N, C-alpha and C positions, 0 to 999 in steps of 0.2 A: 780426891773427888771420884765418885763412881757413877757411871751412866749405864743404862740398860739399852740394848739394841736387839732387834729381831734379825735373825740370820737364817735364811732358807737354803736348801740344797744339801744339808748334812743328812746323810742316810745311815751312817754307822760311826763307831767310835774312832775309826781311822780318819773319817772326815772331821770329827771333832778335834782330834789331835792336830790335824793339818791346819785348820782354821785358828786354833789356839796358838800354834807356833807362829803363824803369819802375823797375827795381831800382837803377839807378845814382843815381836821384833821392832815394833814401831816406837820411835823415840818418845819418851815421856809416859809410855804405857808401862805400868808396874805390875799389873795383875790382870789375868783374864780367866773368868769363871764361866764355863759354857754349860747350859742346861739343854742337853741334846733332845730330851723328850718334848720340851716346849719351844725349841728353836730360838732360844734367847741367850744373850751373853751379857754378863756384868763386867764392864771394863773399868779398872781403876787406873787413874793417871795422876801424875804429880804436877801436870800443867795441862791446860785445855788442848785437846787434839780434835780438830775439825772432823766431822763425819766423813767428809770427802777424802781425808787422809786414810781413814779406816777402810773405806771402800776401795781406795787405790791399792791397798795392801793385798786385796783379794782379786784384783783385776786380772791376774794371770790364770785365775780359776773361775771362769764365767758361771759355773753352776752354783757358786756361792753368792748370795745376795744379802747385803747388810743395809738395814734402815733403822732409824731411830724409833724407839718404843716409848710408850707412855711411862713416865717415871713412877716407880712404885714407892710407897712410903717406907721409911726405915723400919717402922713397927712391923709392917707386913713381912719384910725381909727377915727380921729377927725371928718372927713366928715360923717362917719357912725353914730357917736354919735349925730352929729348935725341933721341928717335926722330923727333920732329917737326922738329927742327933739321937732322937728317941727310937729310931729304927734299931731293932735288936741286933746284937753282935752275930748271933747265929744266922739270922735272915740275911745280913749283909755279906757274910763270909762263908755261907753254906758250901759253895763249890770248893773252896780251899780246904775247909774242914773235912769234907767228904774224901777229897784226894789224899790228905794226910792220913785219914782213918784207914782207907783201903790200902795204901802203900805201907802204912805202919803194921797192919795186921799181917800182910803178906811177908814183910821183913821178919816179924816175930816167928811166923810159921817156918820160914826157911832156916832161921837161926836155931830153931828147936828141933829140926828134923833128925838130928843125930842123937837125940836123947839128952844131951847137955847143951844148955843155952850158950851160944857163942856171940858175945857182944860185938866183936869186930865184924863178924859175918852179918849181923843184924844191921849195923850201920852201913856196911857196903851195899846190902840189898836195898835198904831204905833210900840211899842216895842214888843208886842206879834207877830205881823206880821213880823217884822224884824228878830227876832230869829227863827221863824218857817221857813221862806224862806231861810235864810242863813244856817240853819242846814240841810235843804233839799239838797242843793247843795253839802254840805260836805258829806252827806250820800251816794251820788252817787258813791263816791270812797274814803272811809274813809282811806284806806291805803295811797293813794297819798296825802290826806290832812295832815295826820300825818307826812309824810316825809317832806312836805313843811313847816309845822308849826314848826317842830323841828329845822328848819334853823334859826329861830329868836326868838321864844318865850323862855323866861328865864327858865320856868319850863320844857317845852317839850325838851329843849336841854339836860337836865340832867335826865329826866324821860319821855322817849318817849311815854309811855302808856297814858300820859296826853293828847296827841293829840286825841286819841280815846275817852277818857273820856269827853273831852271838847265838842265834837259833841253832846253827849247825855245831857250834862248840858245845852247847848243852846236849844235843843229840849224841855227839861223839863221847862226851863224858859219861852219859848214861850207859852207852854200850861198853865203855871201858870198865865201869864198875861191875856190870853184869858178867863180863868175861874175865874180870880180875886182871886187866892188862896193865902191867907195870905200875903197881899201886903207888910207888914213890912219886913218879912223874905225874900221875893222875891227880893225886892229892895236892901236889904243889900247884898245879894249874888251877884247881878249884880254889885254893887259898888265895891266889893272886887275883883271879877273875872275880870272885865274889867279894873280895875286900875292896876292889875298885868299884864294883857295882853298888855296894852299900853306901858309898859316899854320896851319890846323887839321891838315893832314897832318904838318907838322913837329912840332907839339905832341904828336900821337899817337905818332909814331915815337920821339921823344926820351923820352917818358914810358913807352915800351915797352908800350903798350896793345895787347892782343891782340884787335883788332876787324877786321871785314871792310872791305876797300877797296871803295868803291862805284863805282870808275871804269868797270866793266863792268856796272853795275847789280846785280841779284840773280841773274844767270844763272850766274856763276862765283864760287866762294867763294875769293877771293884775299885773302891777309893784307895788312894795312897794313904797308908796309916802305919801305926806301930806294928801291925801284923806283917807288913812287908819287911820291916826291919828284922822281926823275929825269924822270918823265912831265911833271909840272907845270913843272919847271924848263926842260925842253926847249922847251915851248910859249912860256914867258916869254922865253927866249933868242932863239928864232926871230922872235917878234914884235918884239923890241927891235932885232934886226939889220935887219929889213925897215923899221922906222920910221927908223932911222939912215940907211939907204940912200935913203929918200925925202926926207930933210931936206937 
């Protein structure tokens, strides 16, 4: 069963992630979909959960207020979902596409600067730019990123501080690629970190959870999707290729 509630006090995606996390931990709650723009939440449960229990979960955060909303008809919800699905790919992922485009062009220019195109240099430049740019957006609001990341990452779920640590790992890896610091160690770290990271992404996408992707922190409200899988898989593949080339 799914019920709709009004939730006030959420001002950013960090608030959204916090409320989603608090409500998701309530017994019998199986799914929480929050519409930040309209201050509403669709909560799915396998057994009835009193509204008072939901409100109690938010009691430690007085700025959030939950109340019952008029139930919308399934047909209307289906229409809303259909409208959301019709939003173009480019419109949804424009920030990510622009970043990949900019970083990709710079990597190609760097790899071609000597006259002969160097694939290894291109990959190193791309990965350096990728991690520096993505860590920058996370740095703008580390708290909000950590809240969002803890919604799906398998380590951050149990050890929330990992979300804060992860930002600086990305920054360090970006710098390591730029200065070509110990390529063997750098690529091994990438392979391990991104392989662990992609597990939570795969679980969320395959379970069709409607949550925010934290790849660009809390600056852009990007949905978790196969695009996130491709991002992580690309980093894993590049690091693996560079490792094989060094062995």
